[in-house]
TORVEX-937412 format. One record per atom (N, C-alpha, C): residue number from 1; residue in one letter; chain; atom name; x, y, z. Coordinates in nm, 3 decimals, padded with zeros to 5 digits, always signed. Layout:
<atoms>
   num   residuo   cadena   atomo      east     north        up
   NUM         A        A      CA         X         Y         Z
...
</atoms>
This chain:
<atoms>
   num   residuo   cadena   atomo      east     north        up
     1         M        A       N   -01.543   -00.542   +00.615
     1         M        A      CA   -01.518   -00.598   +00.483
     1         M        A       C   -01.613   -00.716   +00.456
     2         D        A       N   -01.643   -00.790   +00.561
     2         D        A      CA   -01.728   -00.906   +00.544
     2         D        A       C   -01.867   -00.867   +00.494
     3         I        A       N   -01.920   -00.759   +00.551
     3         I        A      CA   -02.053   -00.712   +00.509
     3         I        A       C   -02.053   -00.676   +00.361
     4         F        A       N   -01.954   -00.599   +00.317
     4         F        A      CA   -01.948   -00.556   +00.177
     4         F        A       C   -01.919   -00.673   +00.084
     5         Y        A       N   -01.837   -00.767   +00.129
     5         Y        A      CA   -01.805   -00.885   +00.048
     5         Y        A       C   -01.933   -00.961   +00.013
     6         H        A       N   -02.016   -00.983   +00.114
     6         H        A      CA   -02.139   -01.060   +00.091
     6         H        A       C   -02.248   -00.976   +00.024
     7         K        A       N   -02.256   -00.849   +00.057
     7         K        A      CA   -02.358   -00.763   +00.000
     7         K        A       C   -02.338   -00.741   -00.149
     8         F        A       N   -02.211   -00.726   -00.193
     8         F        A      CA   -02.183   -00.693   -00.332
     8         F        A       C   -02.118   -00.806   -00.410
     9         G        A       N   -02.108   -00.924   -00.349
     9         G        A      CA   -02.053   -01.039   -00.422
     9         G        A       C   -01.902   -01.033   -00.440
    10         G        A       N   -01.833   -00.962   -00.355
    10         G        A      CA   -01.687   -00.956   -00.362
    10         G        A       C   -01.636   -00.815   -00.340
    11         I        A       N   -01.507   -00.807   -00.320
    11         I        A      CA   -01.440   -00.679   -00.304
    11         I        A       C   -01.328   -00.676   -00.406
    12         H        A       N   -01.327   -00.575   -00.490
    12         H        A      CA   -01.226   -00.567   -00.596
    12         H        A       C   -01.098   -00.497   -00.551
    13         L        A       N   -01.112   -00.398   -00.465
    13         L        A      CA   -00.997   -00.319   -00.425
    13         L        A       C   -01.025   -00.250   -00.291
    14         V        A       N   -00.924   -00.249   -00.204
    14         V        A      CA   -00.930   -00.176   -00.079
    14         V        A       C   -00.815   -00.077   -00.079
    15         V        A       N   -00.844   +00.049   -00.052
    15         V        A      CA   -00.741   +00.153   -00.045
    15         V        A       C   -00.739   +00.208   +00.097
    16         I        A       N   -00.621   +00.204   +00.158
    16         I        A      CA   -00.604   +00.258   +00.292
    16         I        A       C   -00.507   +00.376   +00.283
    17         D        A       N   -00.559   +00.493   +00.309
    17         D        A      CA   -00.475   +00.613   +00.313
    17         D        A       C   -00.468   +00.656   +00.459
    18         G        A       N   -00.360   +00.622   +00.522
    18         G        A      CA   -00.346   +00.651   +00.665
    18         G        A       C   -00.333   +00.523   +00.745
    19         I        A       N   -00.251   +00.430   +00.698
    19         I        A      CA   -00.234   +00.302   +00.766
    19         I        A       C   -00.187   +00.321   +00.910
    20         A        A       N   -00.109   +00.425   +00.935
    20         A        A      CA   -00.058   +00.448   +01.071
    20         A        A       C   -00.170   +00.480   +01.170
    21         D        A       N   -00.286   +00.523   +01.118
    21         D        A      CA   -00.399   +00.553   +01.206
    21         D        A       C   -00.462   +00.426   +01.264
    22         L        A       N   -00.425   +00.311   +01.210
    22         L        A      CA   -00.484   +00.184   +01.257
    22         L        A       C   -00.405   +00.122   +01.372
    23         I        A       N   -00.292   +00.182   +01.406
    23         I        A      CA   -00.211   +00.129   +01.516
    23         I        A       C   -00.175   +00.242   +01.612
    24         R        A       N   -00.130   +00.204   +01.731
    24         R        A      CA   -00.096   +00.305   +01.833
    24         R        A       C   +00.032   +00.380   +01.799
    25         S        A       N   +00.134   +00.307   +01.750
    25         S        A      CA   +00.262   +00.371   +01.720
    25         S        A       C   +00.315   +00.320   +01.586
    26         A        A       N   +00.334   +00.411   +01.493
    26         A        A      CA   +00.384   +00.375   +01.360
    26         A        A       C   +00.530   +00.331   +01.365
    27         N        A       N   +00.597   +00.355   +01.477
    27         N        A      CA   +00.736   +00.314   +01.492
    27         N        A       C   +00.754   +00.188   +01.575
    28         D        A       N   +00.643   +00.126   +01.617
    28         D        A      CA   +00.649   +00.002   +01.694
    28         D        A       C   +00.660   -00.115   +01.596
    29         E        A       N   +00.775   -00.185   +01.601
    29         E        A      CA   +00.801   -00.293   +01.506
    29         E        A       C   +00.699   -00.405   +01.515
    30         M        A       N   +00.668   -00.450   +01.635
    30         M        A      CA   +00.575   -00.562   +01.652
    30         M        A       C   +00.434   -00.525   +01.605
    31         E        A       N   +00.392   -00.405   +01.639
    31         E        A      CA   +00.258   -00.359   +01.598
    31         E        A       C   +00.251   -00.344   +01.446
    32         S        A       N   +00.358   -00.295   +01.386
    32         S        A      CA   +00.363   -00.278   +01.241
    32         S        A       C   +00.354   -00.413   +01.170
    33         I        A       N   +00.431   -00.509   +01.217
    33         I        A      CA   +00.430   -00.642   +01.157
    33         I        A       C   +00.293   -00.706   +01.174
    34         A        A       N   +00.231   -00.688   +01.291
    34         A        A      CA   +00.099   -00.748   +01.317
    34         A        A       C   -00.008   -00.693   +01.222
    35         I        A       N   -00.011   -00.561   +01.200
    35         I        A      CA   -00.113   -00.504   +01.111
    35         I        A       C   -00.090   -00.547   +00.968
    36         I        A       N   +00.035   -00.558   +00.927
    36         I        A      CA   +00.065   -00.602   +00.790
    36         I        A       C   +00.028   -00.749   +00.772
    37         D        A       N   +00.055   -00.831   +00.872
    37         D        A      CA   +00.012   -00.972   +00.866
    37         D        A       C   -00.139   -00.981   +00.855
    38         N        A       N   -00.210   -00.894   +00.929
    38         N        A      CA   -00.356   -00.892   +00.923
    38         N        A       C   -00.404   -00.852   +00.784
    39         L        A       N   -00.338   -00.756   +00.721
    39         L        A      CA   -00.375   -00.716   +00.585
    39         L        A       C   -00.354   -00.831   +00.486
    40         Y        A       N   -00.244   -00.906   +00.501
    40         Y        A      CA   -00.219   -01.022   +00.416
    40         Y        A       C   -00.332   -01.124   +00.432
    41         Q        A       N   -00.375   -01.148   +00.555
    41         Q        A      CA   -00.485   -01.242   +00.580
    41         Q        A       C   -00.614   -01.196   +00.514
    42         L        A       N   -00.646   -01.067   +00.531
    42         L        A      CA   -00.769   -01.013   +00.472
    42         L        A       C   -00.766   -01.021   +00.319
    43         A        A       N   -00.652   -00.991   +00.260
    43         A        A      CA   -00.639   -01.000   +00.114
    43         A        A       C   -00.663   -01.143   +00.067
    44         G        A       N   -00.613   -01.240   +00.142
    44         G        A      CA   -00.632   -01.380   +00.107
    44         G        A       C   -00.776   -01.426   +00.127
    45         I        A       N   -00.835   -01.390   +00.238
    45         I        A      CA   -00.972   -01.430   +00.268
    45         I        A       C   -01.070   -01.375   +00.163
    46         Y        A       N   -01.055   -01.247   +00.130
    46         Y        A      CA   -01.149   -01.182   +00.040
    46         Y        A       C   -01.101   -01.178   -00.105
    47         K        A       N   -00.985   -01.241   -00.131
    47         K        A      CA   -00.929   -01.248   -00.267
    47         K        A       C   -00.931   -01.110   -00.334
    48         T        A       N   -00.868   -01.015   -00.267
    48         T        A      CA   -00.869   -00.878   -00.316
    48         T        A       C   -00.730   -00.816   -00.304
    49         C        A       N   -00.715   -00.703   -00.363
    49         C        A      CA   -00.591   -00.626   -00.358
    49         C        A       C   -00.608   -00.516   -00.254
    50         I        A       N   -00.510   -00.502   -00.168
    50         I        A      CA   -00.512   -00.395   -00.068
    50         I        A       C   -00.399   -00.298   -00.100
    51         V        A       N   -00.435   -00.174   -00.121
    51         V        A      CA   -00.339   -00.068   -00.153
    51         V        A       C   -00.324   +00.021   -00.031
    52         C        A       N   -00.201   +00.043   +00.010
    52         C        A      CA   -00.172   +00.136   +00.119
    52         C        A       C   -00.103   +00.258   +00.060
    53         V        A       N   -00.158   +00.374   +00.085
    53         V        A      CA   -00.100   +00.500   +00.038
    53         V        A       C   +00.001   +00.545   +00.142
    54         L        A       N   +00.125   +00.564   +00.100
    54         L        A      CA   +00.230   +00.609   +00.190
    54         L        A       C   +00.280   +00.744   +00.140
    55         H        A       N   +00.316   +00.829   +00.233
    55         H        A      CA   +00.360   +00.964   +00.198
    55         H        A       C   +00.507   +00.981   +00.233
    56         F        A       N   +00.582   +01.042   +00.142
    56         F        A      CA   +00.722   +01.073   +00.168
    56         F        A       C   +00.731   +01.187   +00.268
    57         I        A       N   +00.843   +01.195   +00.338
    57         I        A      CA   +00.864   +01.309   +00.427
    57         I        A       C   +00.870   +01.434   +00.340
    58         P        A       N   +00.827   +01.548   +00.393
    58         P        A      CA   +00.829   +01.670   +00.311
    58         P        A       C   +00.969   +01.699   +00.255
    59         N        A       N   +00.973   +01.734   +00.128
    59         N        A      CA   +01.098   +01.766   +00.058
    59         N        A       C   +01.198   +01.652   +00.059
    60         G        A       N   +01.149   +01.529   +00.057
    60         G        A      CA   +01.241   +01.416   +00.060
    60         G        A       C   +01.190   +01.298   -00.019
    61         I        A       N   +01.271   +01.192   -00.020
    61         I        A      CA   +01.232   +01.070   -00.089
    61         I        A       C   +01.223   +00.953   +00.008
    62         K        A       N   +01.232   +00.981   +00.137
    62         K        A      CA   +01.223   +00.875   +00.237
    62         K        A       C   +01.083   +00.869   +00.295
    63         L        A       N   +01.044   +00.749   +00.333
    63         L        A      CA   +00.917   +00.730   +00.400
    63         L        A       C   +00.937   +00.748   +00.549
    64         R        A       N   +00.831   +00.785   +00.618
    64         R        A      CA   +00.844   +00.803   +00.763
    64         R        A       C   +00.786   +00.682   +00.835
    65         A        A       N   +00.843   +00.651   +00.950
    65         A        A      CA   +00.795   +00.550   +01.044
    65         A        A       C   +00.827   +00.407   +01.000
    66         H        A       N   +00.834   +00.321   +01.102
    66         H        A      CA   +00.869   +00.181   +01.080
    66         H        A       C   +00.764   +00.110   +00.994
    67         I        A       N   +00.638   +00.142   +01.013
    67         I        A      CA   +00.534   +00.073   +00.936
    67         I        A       C   +00.552   +00.095   +00.786
    68         C        A       N   +00.595   +00.213   +00.747
    68         C        A      CA   +00.617   +00.241   +00.604
    68         C        A       C   +00.733   +00.160   +00.551
    69         S        A       N   +00.840   +00.149   +00.628
    69         S        A      CA   +00.955   +00.068   +00.586
    69         S        A       C   +00.916   -00.079   +00.573
    70         E        A       N   +00.837   -00.126   +00.667
    70         E        A      CA   +00.793   -00.266   +00.665
    70         E        A       C   +00.702   -00.292   +00.546
    71         L        A       N   +00.609   -00.202   +00.519
    71         L        A      CA   +00.521   -00.217   +00.403
    71         L        A       C   +00.602   -00.216   +00.274
    72         Q        A       N   +00.702   -00.131   +00.267
    72         Q        A      CA   +00.786   -00.123   +00.149
    72         Q        A       C   +00.858   -00.256   +00.125
    73         R        A       N   +00.905   -00.320   +00.233
    73         R        A      CA   +00.973   -00.449   +00.220
    73         R        A       C   +00.878   -00.561   +00.178
    74         K        A       N   +00.755   -00.559   +00.229
    74         K        A      CA   +00.661   -00.668   +00.206
    74         K        A       C   +00.574   -00.650   +00.081
    75         A        A       N   +00.575   -00.534   +00.022
    75         A        A      CA   +00.484   -00.504   -00.090
    75         A        A       C   +00.513   -00.590   -00.212
    76         A        A       N   +00.406   -00.631   -00.279
    76         A        A      CA   +00.420   -00.701   -00.406
    76         A        A       C   +00.453   -00.603   -00.517
    77         T        A       N   +00.402   -00.482   -00.504
    77         T        A      CA   +00.426   -00.377   -00.603
    77         T        A       C   +00.436   -00.243   -00.532
    78         I        A       N   +00.528   -00.160   -00.578
    78         I        A      CA   +00.539   -00.024   -00.527
    78         I        A       C   +00.524   +00.071   -00.645
    79         L        A       N   +00.425   +00.158   -00.636
    79         L        A      CA   +00.402   +00.260   -00.738
    79         L        A       C   +00.432   +00.397   -00.679
    80         S        A       N   +00.488   +00.483   -00.762
    80         S        A      CA   +00.513   +00.620   -00.722
    80         S        A       C   +00.429   +00.710   -00.811
    81         I        A       N   +00.360   +00.805   -00.750
    81         I        A      CA   +00.280   +00.901   -00.826
    81         I        A       C   +00.342   +01.038   -00.805
    82         E        A       N   +00.384   +01.099   -00.915
    82         E        A      CA   +00.453   +01.227   -00.907
    82         E        A       C   +00.387   +01.327   -01.000
    83         K        A       N   +00.399   +01.454   -00.967
    83         K        A      CA   +00.349   +01.559   -01.055
    83         K        A       C   +00.438   +01.567   -01.178
    84         D        A       N   +00.375   +01.587   -01.293
    84         D        A      CA   +00.450   +01.610   -01.415
    84         D        A       C   +00.469   +01.761   -01.430
    85         E        A       N   +00.528   +01.803   -01.538
    85         E        A      CA   +00.549   +01.946   -01.560
    85         E        A       C   +00.417   +02.023   -01.568
    86         G        A       N   +00.316   +01.961   -01.627
    86         G        A      CA   +00.185   +02.025   -01.635
    86         G        A       C   +00.110   +02.008   -01.504
    87         P        A       N   +00.038   +02.109   -01.460
    87         P        A      CA   -00.029   +02.101   -01.329
    87         P        A       C   -00.145   +02.002   -01.324
    88         T        A       N   -00.193   +01.956   -01.439
    88         T        A      CA   -00.307   +01.865   -01.439
    88         T        A       C   -00.266   +01.721   -01.471
    89         V        A       N   -00.136   +01.694   -01.476
    89         V        A      CA   -00.088   +01.561   -01.514
    89         V        A       C   -00.002   +01.502   -01.403
    90         S        A       N   -00.026   +01.376   -01.373
    90         S        A      CA   +00.057   +01.302   -01.279
    90         S        A       C   +00.118   +01.183   -01.351
    91         V        A       N   +00.235   +01.143   -01.308
    91         V        A      CA   +00.306   +01.030   -01.369
    91         V        A       C   +00.310   +00.916   -01.267
    92         V        A       N   +00.267   +00.797   -01.310
    92         V        A      CA   +00.272   +00.679   -01.225
    92         V        A       C   +00.390   +00.594   -01.270
    93         K        A       N   +00.479   +00.564   -01.175
    93         K        A      CA   +00.598   +00.484   -01.205
    93         K        A       C   +00.596   +00.357   -01.121
    94         A        A       N   +00.628   +00.244   -01.181
    94         A        A      CA   +00.642   +00.119   -01.107
    94         A        A       C   +00.785   +00.111   -01.055
    95         L        A       N   +00.802   +00.120   -00.924
    95         L        A      CA   +00.935   +00.114   -00.864
    95         L        A       C   +00.975   -00.029   -00.830
    96         K        A       N   +00.876   -00.113   -00.803
    96         K        A      CA   +00.903   -00.253   -00.768
    96         K        A       C   +00.784   -00.337   -00.812
    97         V        A       N   +00.813   -00.449   -00.877
    97         V        A      CA   +00.712   -00.548   -00.911
    97         V        A       C   +00.773   -00.683   -00.874
    98         R        A       N   +00.714   -00.748   -00.774
    98         R        A      CA   +00.774   -00.869   -00.720
    98         R        A       C   +00.789   -00.981   -00.822
    99         D        A       N   +00.685   -01.013   -00.896
    99         D        A      CA   +00.691   -01.124   -00.993
    99         D        A       C   +00.694   -01.072   -01.134
   100         G        A       N   +00.800   -01.004   -01.170
   100         G        A      CA   +00.812   -00.954   -01.306
   100         G        A       C   +00.887   -00.823   -01.309
   101         S        A       N   +00.896   -00.771   -01.428
   101         S        A      CA   +00.968   -00.646   -01.448
   101         S        A       C   +00.873   -00.528   -01.445
   102         P        A       N   +00.911   -00.418   -01.381
   102         P        A      CA   +00.824   -00.299   -01.384
   102         P        A       C   +00.819   -00.234   -01.522
   103         L        A       N   +00.905   -00.281   -01.612
   103         L        A      CA   +00.911   -00.223   -01.747
   103         L        A       C   +00.828   -00.300   -01.849
   104         V        A       N   +00.779   -00.418   -01.812
   104         V        A      CA   +00.706   -00.503   -01.906
   104         V        A       C   +00.564   -00.526   -01.857
   105         C        A       N   +00.467   -00.492   -01.939
   105         C        A      CA   +00.326   -00.518   -01.904
   105         C        A       C   +00.288   -00.655   -01.957
   106         P        A       N   +00.212   -00.734   -01.880
   106         P        A      CA   +00.173   -00.868   -01.926
   106         P        A       C   +00.076   -00.861   -02.042
</atoms>
């Protein structure tokens, strides 16, 4: 991140799809907390937004592994992306917004 921060004058957004791949066990509480604390530090250092893509268990609405539960608790915002009736349309829903209402845009 440091290389890109200096090369491009900042980082606007970081997307991590597969956060569990960064730790040995997605169900290890201490390891999960440590990686999330590290992400908080990086977001502060580089003044950027870090998005973690989490996947629900197949045919369910629950997230898998401790790291997903921990991220859900610590997240400033939780968005859900779901298929709409049309195959080319997805619906983005704000499920949680820490400092404000998910129903009101600033």
